[in-house]
C-alpha positions as CSV (number, residue, x, y, z in Angstrom):
1,X,-70.4,24.3,-7.0
2,X,-68.5,23.0,-4.2
3,X,-66.2,25.6,-2.6
4,X,-62.6,25.6,-3.8
5,X,-60.3,24.4,-1.2
6,X,-56.9,26.6,-1.0
7,X,-53.9,25.0,0.8
8,X,-52.6,27.2,3.7
9,X,-49.5,26.7,6.0
10,X,-47.8,24.1,4.0
11,X,-45.8,21.8,6.2
12,X,-42.3,20.1,5.5
13,X,-42.6,16.4,5.9
14,X,-40.7,16.7,9.2
15,X,-43.1,19.2,10.5
16,X,-46.0,17.1,9.4
17,X,-44.5,13.8,10.9
18,X,-44.3,15.9,14.3
19,X,-47.8,16.8,14.3
20,X,-49.0,13.2,13.1
21,X,-46.8,11.4,15.7
22,X,-48.8,13.0,18.6
23,X,-51.7,10.6,17.7
24,X,-49.8,7.3,16.8
25,X,-50.5,4.5,19.3
26,X,-48.8,1.3,19.6
27,X,-50.4,-1.7,18.3
28,X,-51.8,-4.2,20.7
29,X,-49.9,-7.3,21.9
30,X,-50.5,-10.8,20.7
31,X,-48.7,-14.2,21.0
32,X,-47.8,-16.1,17.9
33,X,-46.4,-19.5,17.4
34,X,-42.4,-19.4,17.0
35,X,-42.6,-20.6,13.5
36,X,-44.9,-17.6,12.7
37,X,-42.8,-14.9,14.3
38,X,-40.8,-14.0,11.2
39,X,-40.7,-10.1,10.6
40,X,-43.0,-9.7,13.8
41,X,-41.7,-7.2,16.1
42,X,-41.0,-8.2,19.9
43,X,-43.7,-6.5,22.2
44,X,-41.7,-7.4,25.6
45,X,-38.1,-7.8,26.8
46,X,-37.2,-11.5,26.4
47,X,-35.2,-13.0,29.3
48,X,-33.8,-16.7,29.2
49,X,-35.4,-19.1,31.7
50,X,-32.7,-21.7,30.8
51,X,-29.0,-21.8,30.5
52,X,-27.3,-22.2,27.0
53,X,-26.0,-24.8,27.0
54,X,-28.0,-26.2,29.9
55,X,-25.0,-28.3,31.1
56,X,-21.3,-28.6,31.0
57,X,-20.4,-30.1,27.6
58,X,-17.2,-31.3,25.8
59,X,-16.1,-29.4,23.0
60,X,-13.4,-32.1,21.8
61,X,-13.4,-35.9,21.4
62,X,-11.1,-37.1,24.1
63,X,-11.3,-38.1,28.0
64,X,-13.0,-36.2,30.8
65,X,-10.9,-36.2,33.8
66,X,-9.8,-33.9,36.8
67,X,-7.5,-31.3,35.6
68,X,-5.4,-31.5,38.8
69,X,-4.4,-35.2,38.0
70,X,-2.6,-33.7,34.9
71,X,-0.6,-30.9,36.2
72,X,2.9,-31.4,35.2
73,X,2.3,-33.9,32.4
74,X,4.2,-33.4,29.2
75,X,5.9,-35.6,26.6
76,X,9.0,-36.5,28.9
77,X,7.0,-36.8,32.0
78,X,3.4,-38.3,31.1
79,X,0.6,-39.1,33.7
80,X,-1.3,-42.5,33.7
81,X,-4.8,-42.6,34.8
82,X,-7.2,-45.4,35.2
83,X,-9.9,-45.5,32.5
84,X,-13.2,-46.5,33.8
85,X,-16.7,-46.9,32.5
86,X,-18.2,-46.7,29.3
87,X,-17.7,-43.8,26.8
88,X,-20.2,-40.8,27.2
89,X,-21.9,-39.7,23.9
90,X,-24.0,-36.6,23.1
91,X,-27.6,-37.0,24.5
92,X,-26.5,-39.5,27.3
93,X,-28.3,-38.7,30.6
94,X,-26.8,-41.6,33.1
95,X,-23.3,-40.5,33.7
96,X,-20.4,-42.3,35.6
97,X,-18.7,-40.3,38.5
98,X,-14.8,-39.5,37.8
99,X,-12.9,-40.2,40.8
100,X,-9.5,-38.8,41.4
101,X,-6.7,-40.6,39.3
102,X,-9.3,-41.8,36.7
103,X,-10.9,-40.7,33.6
104,X,-13.6,-41.7,30.9
105,X,-13.9,-41.4,27.2
106,X,-16.2,-38.6,25.9
107,X,-17.3,-37.3,22.7
108,X,-18.0,-33.8,21.5
109,X,-21.1,-32.1,22.6
110,X,-21.6,-34.9,25.5
111,X,-22.3,-33.9,29.0
112,X,-19.3,-33.5,31.3
113,X,-19.6,-36.2,34.0
114,X,-19.7,-35.4,37.6
115,X,-16.2,-35.3,39.3
116,X,-14.6,-34.0,35.9
117,X,-13.6,-30.4,35.3
118,X,-11.8,-30.8,32.0
119,X,-11.5,-32.6,28.6
120,X,-8.1,-33.7,27.4
121,X,-8.2,-34.1,23.5
122,X,-7.5,-37.6,22.4
123,X,-4.6,-36.7,20.1
124,X,-2.5,-36.0,23.5
125,X,-3.2,-39.5,25.1
126,X,-2.6,-43.2,24.4
127,X,-4.6,-46.1,25.7
128,X,-3.4,-49.5,26.8
129,X,-5.6,-51.9,28.5
130,X,-7.3,-50.0,30.9
131,X,-4.9,-47.3,31.5
132,X,-5.1,-43.8,29.8
133,X,-1.5,-42.2,29.4
134,X,-1.6,-38.3,29.2
135,X,1.3,-36.2,27.7
136,X,-0.1,-32.8,28.3
137,X,-1.7,-31.0,31.2
138,X,-4.8,-29.1,31.2
139,X,-6.6,-26.5,33.4
140,X,-10.0,-26.5,34.8
141,X,-12.6,-26.3,32.1
142,X,-10.2,-26.8,29.2
143,X,-12.2,-27.8,26.1
144,X,-15.3,-27.7,28.1
145,X,-18.3,-25.4,27.3
146,X,-19.9,-24.5,30.6
147,X,-23.8,-24.3,31.2
148,X,-24.7,-20.7,30.6
149,X,-21.8,-19.6,29.0
150,X,-23.5,-18.7,25.8
151,X,-26.7,-17.6,27.5
152,X,-27.3,-17.7,31.2
153,X,-30.6,-18.2,32.9
154,X,-32.1,-14.3,33.6
155,X,-30.1,-12.7,31.0
156,X,-32.0,-10.3,28.5
157,X,-31.6,-12.2,25.2
158,X,-33.7,-9.6,22.9
159,X,-35.1,-6.3,23.6
160,X,-38.6,-4.9,23.1
161,X,-39.2,-3.6,19.7
162,X,-36.6,-6.0,17.8
163,X,-37.7,-7.4,14.5
164,X,-37.6,-11.0,14.4
165,X,-35.6,-12.7,11.4
166,X,-33.6,-15.7,11.3
167,X,-31.0,-14.9,13.8
168,X,-33.5,-13.6,16.3
169,X,-35.7,-16.8,16.1
170,X,-32.7,-19.0,16.5
171,X,-32.0,-17.2,19.9
172,X,-35.8,-17.8,20.9
173,X,-35.6,-21.5,19.9
174,X,-32.4,-21.8,21.9
175,X,-34.1,-20.8,25.1
176,X,-37.2,-23.0,24.5
177,X,-39.8,-20.2,23.9
178,X,-42.6,-21.4,21.5
179,X,-45.0,-18.6,22.1
180,X,-43.7,-15.2,21.2
181,X,-45.2,-11.9,22.5
182,X,-45.4,-9.5,19.4
183,X,-47.2,-6.4,18.3
184,X,-50.3,-7.0,16.4
185,X,-49.8,-6.1,12.7
186,X,-51.6,-2.8,12.1
187,X,-54.5,-3.0,9.9
188,X,-54.5,-0.4,7.2
189,X,-57.6,0.2,5.1
190,X,-57.0,1.6,1.5
191,X,-59.7,3.5,-0.2
192,X,-59.2,4.8,-3.8
193,X,-61.2,7.5,-5.1
194,X,-62.0,8.8,-8.5
195,X,-64.6,8.6,-11.0
196,X,-62.1,7.3,-13.5
197,X,-61.0,4.3,-11.5
198,X,-62.0,0.7,-12.2
199,X,-60.9,-2.5,-10.8
200,X,-58.1,-4.4,-12.5
201,X,-59.9,-7.1,-14.5
202,X,-62.9,-5.1,-15.4
203,X,-63.4,-3.8,-19.1
204,X,-62.2,-0.5,-19.6
205,X,-64.4,2.2,-21.3
206,X,-63.5,5.6,-22.6
207,X,-62.1,7.9,-19.9
208,X,-61.5,5.1,-17.5
209,X,-58.1,3.8,-16.0
210,X,-57.3,0.9,-13.9
211,X,-56.8,1.5,-10.1
212,X,-53.1,1.0,-9.4
213,X,-52.7,2.7,-6.1
214,X,-54.7,0.2,-4.0
215,X,-52.3,-2.5,-4.9
216,X,-49.0,-0.8,-4.7
217,X,-49.8,0.7,-1.5
218,X,-51.0,-2.7,-0.2
219,X,-47.7,-4.2,-1.0
220,X,-46.1,-1.2,0.7
221,X,-48.3,-1.9,3.9
222,X,-47.1,-5.5,3.9
223,X,-43.5,-4.6,3.4
224,X,-43.8,-2.3,6.6
225,X,-45.3,-5.0,8.6
226,X,-48.9,-4.2,8.3
227,X,-52.1,-5.7,7.1
228,X,-53.7,-4.1,4.2
229,X,-57.6,-4.0,4.1
230,X,-59.0,-3.2,0.6
231,X,-62.0,-1.2,0.8
232,X,-62.4,-0.8,-3.0
233,X,-63.0,2.5,-5.1
234,X,-65.2,5.4,-4.4
235,X,-66.8,7.9,-6.6
236,X,-66.0,11.6,-6.1
237,X,-69.3,11.9,-4.1
238,X,-69.1,13.5,-0.5
239,X,-71.7,11.2,0.9
240,X,-70.2,8.0,-0.6
241,X,-66.7,8.8,0.4
242,X,-67.8,9.6,4.2
243,X,-69.6,6.3,4.2
244,X,-66.5,4.5,3.0
245,X,-64.2,6.3,5.2
246,X,-66.4,5.7,8.3
247,X,-66.7,2.0,7.5
248,X,-63.0,1.7,7.1
249,X,-62.4,3.3,10.3
250,X,-64.7,0.6,12.2
251,X,-62.3,-2.1,10.9
252,X,-58.8,-0.7,10.5
253,X,-56.2,1.0,12.7
254,X,-55.2,3.4,10.1
255,X,-56.8,4.5,6.9
256,X,-55.3,5.6,3.5
257,X,-57.0,7.7,0.9
258,X,-55.7,8.1,-2.5
259,X,-56.8,10.5,-5.3
260,X,-59.4,13.4,-4.6
261,X,-56.8,15.7,-2.7
262,X,-56.4,18.1,-5.6
263,X,-57.5,21.9,-4.8
264,X,-59.7,21.5,-7.7
265,X,-63.6,21.7,-7.6
266,X,-63.9,18.1,-7.0
267,X,-61.8,18.3,-3.9
268,X,-64.3,16.9,-1.3
269,X,-61.6,14.9,0.6
270,X,-60.9,17.8,2.9
271,X,-64.4,18.3,3.8
272,X,-65.2,14.6,4.6
273,X,-62.0,14.4,6.8
274,X,-62.8,17.3,8.7
275,X,-66.2,15.7,9.5
276,X,-64.7,12.7,11.1
277,X,-63.3,14.6,14.0
278,X,-62.8,16.5,16.2
279,X,-59.9,17.2,15.7
280,X,-60.5,16.5,12.0
281,X,-57.9,17.8,9.6
282,X,-54.4,18.3,11.2
283,X,-52.1,18.6,8.1
284,X,-53.3,20.1,4.9
285,X,-50.4,20.4,2.4
286,X,-46.8,19.5,2.2
287,X,-44.2,21.8,1.2
288,X,-43.1,19.2,-1.5
289,X,-43.3,18.8,-5.4
290,X,-45.2,16.5,-6.1
291,X,-47.3,15.6,-3.1
292,X,-48.4,19.1,-2.1
293,X,-52.4,17.9,-1.6
294,X,-51.1,15.4,1.1
295,X,-53.8,15.4,3.9
296,X,-53.9,14.0,7.5
297,X,-56.8,14.0,9.6
298,X,-57.8,12.2,12.9
299,X,-61.3,10.8,13.9
300,X,-63.2,11.3,16.9
301,X,-61.9,7.7,18.1
302,X,-58.4,8.9,17.8
303,X,-57.6,7.1,14.4
304,X,-55.5,8.5,11.7
305,X,-56.6,9.0,8.2
306,X,-54.0,10.1,5.5
307,X,-54.9,11.3,2.0
308,X,-52.1,10.6,-0.6
309,X,-51.8,12.0,-4.2
310,X,-53.4,10.3,-7.0
311,X,-50.4,9.9,-9.3
312,X,-49.0,6.4,-8.4
313,X,-45.4,7.6,-8.2
314,X,-46.3,10.4,-6.2
315,X,-48.5,8.3,-3.9
316,X,-45.6,5.9,-3.5
317,X,-43.1,8.7,-2.5
318,X,-45.5,10.2,0.0
319,X,-46.0,6.7,1.5
320,X,-42.6,6.1,2.0
321,X,-42.0,9.6,3.7
322,X,-45.0,9.9,5.7
323,X,-47.0,6.5,6.0
324,X,-43.9,4.3,6.7
325,X,-42.8,6.1,9.6
326,X,-46.2,6.1,11.1
327,X,-46.6,2.1,10.6
328,X,-43.3,1.8,12.2
329,X,-44.0,3.8,15.3
330,X,-47.3,1.7,15.8
331,X,-45.2,-1.4,15.9
332,X,-42.4,0.3,18.1
333,X,-39.8,0.1,15.0
334,X,-37.2,2.6,14.3
335,X,-37.4,3.3,10.7
336,X,-33.9,3.7,8.9
337,X,-34.2,4.9,5.3
338,X,-32.2,2.7,2.9
339,X,-30.0,4.8,0.8
340,X,-27.4,4.5,-2.0
341,X,-24.7,7.1,-3.0
342,X,-25.2,8.0,-6.8
343,X,-24.2,10.7,-9.2
344,X,-26.6,12.7,-11.3
345,X,-26.5,11.5,-14.8
346,X,-28.2,14.8,-16.0
347,X,-29.0,18.1,-14.4
348,X,-32.3,18.2,-12.4
349,X,-34.5,21.2,-11.8
350,X,-35.4,22.2,-8.3
351,X,-39.2,22.8,-7.2
352,X,-38.6,26.9,-6.6
353,X,-39.1,27.1,-2.8
354,X,-40.5,23.6,-2.4
355,X,-38.7,20.3,-1.8
356,X,-38.4,18.5,-5.1
357,X,-39.1,14.7,-5.0
358,X,-37.7,12.9,-8.0
359,X,-37.9,9.1,-8.6
360,X,-35.0,7.9,-10.2
361,X,-33.5,4.7,-12.1
362,X,-30.2,3.5,-11.0
363,X,-27.7,2.4,-13.6
364,X,-24.4,0.8,-12.8
365,X,-21.3,2.3,-14.7
366,X,-17.6,1.9,-14.6
367,X,-17.5,5.3,-12.6
368,X,-20.0,4.3,-10.1
369,X,-23.8,4.4,-9.9
370,X,-25.7,6.9,-11.9
371,X,-29.1,8.3,-11.3
372,X,-31.5,9.0,-14.1
373,X,-34.6,11.0,-13.2
374,X,-38.1,9.7,-14.2
375,X,-41.2,11.6,-14.4
376,X,-43.3,11.9,-11.3
377,X,-46.2,14.1,-11.9
378,X,-47.3,12.9,-15.5
379,X,-48.7,9.7,-14.0
380,X,-46.4,7.7,-16.2
381,X,-46.5,3.9,-15.0
382,X,-43.1,3.2,-16.5
383,X,-41.8,5.3,-13.4
384,X,-43.2,2.6,-11.1
385,X,-41.3,-0.2,-13.1
386,X,-38.0,1.5,-13.5
387,X,-37.6,3.5,-10.2
388,X,-35.5,2.2,-7.4
389,X,-35.9,5.2,-5.3
390,X,-36.1,8.8,-5.4
391,X,-34.2,11.9,-4.7
392,X,-34.8,15.2,-2.8
393,X,-33.8,18.6,-4.3
394,X,-33.7,20.9,-1.3
395,X,-36.1,23.8,-1.2
396,X,-33.2,26.3,-1.3
397,X,-31.5,24.7,-4.5
398,X,-32.4,25.7,-8.1
399,X,-31.2,22.5,-9.5
400,X,-28.8,19.5,-9.0
401,X,-25.9,19.4,-11.3
402,X,-25.0,16.6,-13.6
403,X,-22.3,14.7,-11.7
404,X,-23.4,15.7,-8.5
405,X,-23.2,13.1,-5.7
406,X,-26.5,12.5,-4.2
407,X,-28.3,10.2,-1.9
408,X,-30.9,8.1,-3.3
409,X,-33.9,7.0,-1.1
410,X,-34.8,3.2,-1.9
411,X,-38.4,2.3,-2.1
412,X,-37.6,-1.2,-0.7
413,X,-35.5,-2.1,2.4
414,X,-32.1,-3.5,2.4
415,X,-29.6,-3.4,5.2
416,X,-30.8,-1.7,8.4
417,X,-27.7,-1.0,10.4
418,X,-28.0,0.6,14.0
419,X,-26.7,4.2,14.2
420,X,-25.5,4.2,17.7
421,X,-23.3,1.1,18.9
422,X,-23.2,1.1,22.8
423,X,-20.6,-1.5,24.0
424,X,-18.8,-2.2,27.5
425,X,-20.2,-3.0,30.8
426,X,-23.8,-4.0,31.4
427,X,-25.7,-1.3,33.2
428,X,-29.4,-1.4,34.4
429,X,-29.9,2.3,34.0
430,X,-28.5,2.4,30.7
431,X,-31.4,-0.2,29.5
432,X,-34.2,1.3,31.6
433,X,-33.6,5.1,31.8
434,X,-31.2,6.3,29.2
435,X,-32.1,4.4,26.0
436,X,-35.7,4.9,26.2
437,X,-35.2,8.4,26.1
438,X,-33.4,8.3,22.7
439,X,-35.5,9.8,19.9
440,X,-37.1,7.5,17.3
441,X,-34.6,8.2,14.6
442,X,-31.7,6.6,16.9
443,X,-31.5,2.8,16.4
444,X,-29.1,1.7,19.1
445,X,-27.7,-1.7,19.5
446,X,-26.0,-2.5,23.0
447,X,-23.2,-5.0,23.2
448,X,-22.2,-6.1,26.8
449,X,-18.6,-7.2,26.5
450,X,-17.3,-5.8,29.7
451,X,-15.5,-2.4,30.6
452,X,-12.0,-3.2,29.4
453,X,-13.2,-4.7,25.9
454,X,-15.4,-1.6,25.7
455,X,-12.8,0.7,26.1
456,X,-10.5,-1.1,23.5
457,X,-13.5,-1.1,21.1
458,X,-13.9,2.6,21.6
459,X,-10.2,3.2,21.0
460,X,-10.4,1.2,17.8
461,X,-13.5,3.2,16.6
462,X,-15.7,0.3,16.6
463,X,-18.1,1.7,19.4
464,X,-19.8,4.9,19.3
465,X,-20.0,4.9,23.4
466,X,-18.3,2.5,25.8
467,X,-19.8,2.3,29.3
468,X,-17.0,1.4,31.7
469,X,-16.2,1.1,35.5
470,X,-12.6,0.2,35.6
471,X,-10.7,0.8,39.2
472,X,-7.1,1.5,39.2
473,X,-5.6,-0.7,41.9
474,X,-3.0,1.8,42.6
475,X,-4.8,5.0,42.9
476,X,-8.1,3.7,43.8
477,X,-9.6,6.0,40.9
478,X,-12.2,5.0,38.2
479,X,-11.9,5.0,34.5
480,X,-9.8,8.2,34.1
481,X,-6.1,6.4,34.5
482,X,-7.3,3.7,31.8
483,X,-8.3,6.5,29.4
484,X,-5.1,8.6,29.9
485,X,-3.0,5.3,29.5
486,X,-4.6,3.8,26.7
487,X,-6.8,6.2,24.9
488,X,-5.0,9.4,25.2
489,X,-5.6,11.3,21.9
490,X,-8.1,8.7,20.8
491,X,-11.2,8.9,23.1
492,X,-12.8,11.5,25.4
493,X,-14.4,10.5,28.9
494,X,-17.8,11.6,29.5
495,X,-18.9,11.8,33.2
496,X,-21.6,9.2,34.2
497,X,-23.0,8.5,37.4
498,X,-22.4,6.6,40.5
499,X,-23.6,2.9,41.2
500,X,-23.5,1.0,44.4
501,X,-21.6,-2.3,44.4
502,X,-21.9,-5.1,46.8
503,X,-22.3,-8.6,47.8
504,X,-25.6,-10.1,46.3
505,X,-27.0,-12.7,48.8
506,X,-30.2,-15.0,49.0
507,X,-33.1,-13.4,50.7
508,X,-32.5,-13.5,54.5
509,X,-28.7,-14.0,54.2
510,X,-29.0,-17.7,55.4
511,X,-25.4,-18.0,55.7
512,X,-24.8,-14.9,57.9
513,X,-22.4,-13.1,55.7
514,X,-21.1,-9.9,57.0
515,X,-18.4,-9.0,54.7
516,X,-16.2,-10.0,51.6
517,X,-13.8,-12.1,53.6
518,X,-16.8,-14.3,54.7
519,X,-17.4,-15.3,51.0
520,X,-13.9,-16.8,51.5
521,X,-14.1,-18.3,55.0
522,X,-17.5,-19.7,54.5
523,X,-16.4,-21.4,51.1
524,X,-19.8,-20.1,49.5
525,X,-20.4,-21.0,45.9
526,X,-20.0,-17.7,44.0
527,X,-21.2,-16.5,40.6
528,X,-18.4,-14.1,39.2
529,X,-18.5,-11.5,36.3
530,X,-16.9,-12.3,33.0
531,X,-13.0,-11.2,32.6
532,X,-12.7,-7.5,31.6
533,X,-15.9,-6.5,33.4
534,X,-15.5,-3.7,36.1
535,X,-17.1,-5.7,38.7
536,X,-14.5,-8.7,38.0
537,X,-11.8,-5.9,38.5
538,X,-13.2,-5.0,41.9
539,X,-13.9,-8.5,42.8
540,X,-10.2,-9.4,42.0
541,X,-8.8,-6.2,43.9
542,X,-10.7,-7.3,46.9
543,X,-9.4,-10.8,46.6
544,X,-5.7,-9.8,46.1
545,X,-5.9,-7.4,49.2
546,X,-7.1,-10.6,51.2
547,X,-4.5,-12.6,49.7
548,X,-1.8,-10.0,50.8
549,X,-3.1,-9.6,54.3
550,X,-3.2,-13.5,54.8
551,X,0.0,-14.4,53.0
552,X,-1.4,-16.5,50.5
553,X,-1.1,-16.9,46.6
554,X,-3.8,-15.1,44.7
555,X,-4.1,-18.0,42.0
556,X,-4.3,-20.6,44.5
557,X,-6.8,-18.7,46.5
558,X,-9.0,-18.1,43.3
559,X,-8.9,-21.7,42.7
560,X,-10.1,-22.5,46.2
561,X,-13.4,-20.5,45.7
562,X,-16.1,-22.6,44.5
563,X,-17.6,-21.0,41.3
564,X,-14.9,-18.3,40.7
565,X,-14.8,-19.4,37.2
566,X,-18.4,-19.5,36.8
567,X,-19.0,-16.2,34.7
568,X,-22.1,-14.2,34.2
569,X,-22.1,-11.6,31.6
570,X,-24.6,-8.9,33.4
571,X,-25.6,-7.9,36.8
572,X,-29.1,-9.5,36.5
573,X,-27.8,-12.7,35.4
574,X,-25.6,-12.6,38.7
575,X,-28.8,-11.9,40.8
576,X,-30.6,-14.6,38.7
577,X,-28.2,-17.2,39.3
578,X,-28.5,-16.5,43.3
579,X,-32.3,-16.1,43.2
580,X,-32.4,-19.6,41.7
581,X,-30.2,-21.1,43.9
582,X,-27.3,-21.8,41.4
583,X,-25.0,-19.8,43.4
584,X,-24.9,-18.5,47.2
585,X,-23.3,-15.0,46.6
586,X,-21.8,-12.7,43.8
587,X,-20.6,-9.2,43.6
588,X,-23.1,-6.9,41.6
589,X,-25.0,-3.7,41.8
590,X,-27.9,-3.0,44.4
591,X,-30.4,-2.4,41.7
592,X,-30.0,-6.1,40.4
593,X,-30.1,-7.4,43.8
594,X,-33.4,-5.6,44.6
595,X,-35.0,-6.4,41.0
596,X,-34.8,-10.1,42.2
597,X,-35.6,-9.6,46.0
598,X,-32.1,-10.4,47.3
599,X,-30.0,-9.3,50.1
600,X,-27.3,-6.9,49.6
601,X,-24.2,-5.8,51.4
602,X,-22.5,-2.7,50.2
603,X,-18.9,-2.7,49.3
604,X,-18.2,0.6,47.5
605,X,-19.7,3.4,45.2
606,X,-18.2,3.3,41.9
607,X,-18.2,5.7,38.8
608,X,-19.8,4.7,35.5
609,X,-18.6,6.6,32.7
610,X,-18.7,6.7,29.0
611,X,-15.7,6.7,26.6
612,X,-16.3,8.2,23.3
613,X,-13.8,8.0,20.3
614,X,-12.8,11.3,19.0
615,X,-14.0,10.5,15.3
616,X,-17.6,10.1,16.8
617,X,-18.1,13.2,18.8
618,X,-19.8,14.9,15.9
619,X,-22.0,12.1,15.0
620,X,-25.8,13.0,15.8
621,X,-26.7,9.9,17.8
622,X,-23.7,10.3,19.9
623,X,-24.5,13.9,20.8
624,X,-28.1,13.1,21.5
625,X,-26.7,10.3,23.9
626,X,-24.6,12.9,25.7
627,X,-27.2,15.6,26.0
628,X,-29.7,13.0,27.4
629,X,-27.1,12.5,30.4
630,X,-27.7,16.0,31.3
631,X,-31.4,15.8,30.7
632,X,-33.6,16.4,33.7
633,X,-35.8,13.7,32.8
634,X,-33.3,11.1,32.8
635,X,-31.9,12.5,36.2
636,X,-35.2,11.9,37.6
637,X,-35.4,8.4,36.2
638,X,-32.0,7.6,37.6
639,X,-32.9,8.9,41.1
640,X,-35.6,6.2,41.0
641,X,-33.1,3.2,40.6
642,X,-31.9,1.8,43.8
643,X,-28.1,2.4,44.4
644,X,-27.9,5.0,41.5
645,X,-27.0,8.8,42.0
646,X,-26.0,11.5,39.4
647,X,-22.9,13.7,39.8
648,X,-22.5,17.3,39.6
649,X,-20.8,17.0,36.3
650,X,-22.9,14.2,34.8
651,X,-22.7,14.5,30.9
652,X,-19.5,16.7,30.9
653,X,-16.2,15.8,29.5
654,X,-13.8,15.0,32.2
655,X,-10.8,13.9,30.1
């Protein structure tokens, strides 16, 4: 008789995943058509190669004109302009030039003609003969959506490892991408084992049952982004099983085996899976009930084989706990378990030292959602039909009481929110060095809204972390004065690192710029940062100092600088605009300049810190984020970025 296998060193699911994760490899990369990208995972960061919109366009029906020609206009003092040319409609490419004292009719969505810098809505005008009477003044770019105001050329629009759905594909289409780099769907071979199994559609004889797991697991694989390969049924025969597994390994990236994993006399899977190594079997048994006989092995070629329990509901729960995270990591996805809060409808027994897994059916009542336990180990097929998810009874609990609030882990995905929202100023090191060090269970979302708006979001509790570099013009200090003034008692400030700000110029500095004053003296065409950005604060501070020294009005000085109102949302977008000849200069960080091979004139070192709401300090993802700031690997990565350096107190609370 075959030797009976005894389970030793049972692992918790978390311990098993830690062991298995060492052998998981990312899928290869392929390019798919835009229309075929639904539910695929981006394999590369995507940068915009065009501006969106690609031209300045009208947002109102009205008249394109020079804003300066309307200054001072009101109901009592209207301005009269010469109406010239035919009207401009959306899609027109031949555009008239708008001269001083003239205007041209324009439709919503139409391109703004050269010479014009604003649109006056039609309701504030009157036309008689060829004369336009204007009853209201406008300022430059009023009722105009400027080129690149939505997405700027060079801006990162989607991050690697993003799941592509309807919103993401819209962004890709907006920038003209038709071939999308994605991770290949992992090919997952499924083998069902057992002398009692037959394929659905075949006649049933005494003692036989239809194979269920092949099809439930196949759909689970599809939902998790994989491609199932149905390898059929094998008997409880060592040679037949070994041949089937080796055949599956030749075709698939991952192999799943269901059934044949009990500790009885017919337990042959352990012996077979140990043969495919080294290393062979790496996990044999989980400290859960049901699911104890779960097994994981690695072939000589480095491919994973996972053995699941035979009972369908047990196999499905272990699939969710072990296999789904494996498939997610292969595709560079962060797996978020969908859960619903519910109350136990009846008392549920624990598993006496093991973690109990109980499928549950959810029922809506007037007092909230109730969870009714269903059989897991009996092989009852009704469990699959009625169970929306499952609950876990901790190892140290004898039972869960009736009426106790619990979390139900759903079998299918619903809403997948991020658990770490990072808002504020764009930062290269944040994207390239810190976020990649976050553990897989942290799903981060970065929203670049500028330092000031990021601080406000933290004060309101909307941001988990806000990256800021705000300079106080009176003291010259960064960040602390703003936190003390606006966020006292609401946020804490964590020390970040230093960044070098300066003037970004074309390679070779063709205009011979020496300092900030040359931007003004040479009337260079600049690209500016968005209002509220820390770099915009610095730009305006230097501009005000120049205005004071030269006895000129700040607002008039700003208007005289070509491109002052041309705003970019990131440092890399500033550098891209200069590299592509759309601007001659801009203020940004050294790292962005070097990314594009541009010249750089230093202006100042600045502090880039992180504001954290008091209410989020105990949040696990926030605590991990702060801990990484102190991590030696992060400090090493930061030191490799031009124009960055750590502080003695990086990662410490300073306010």
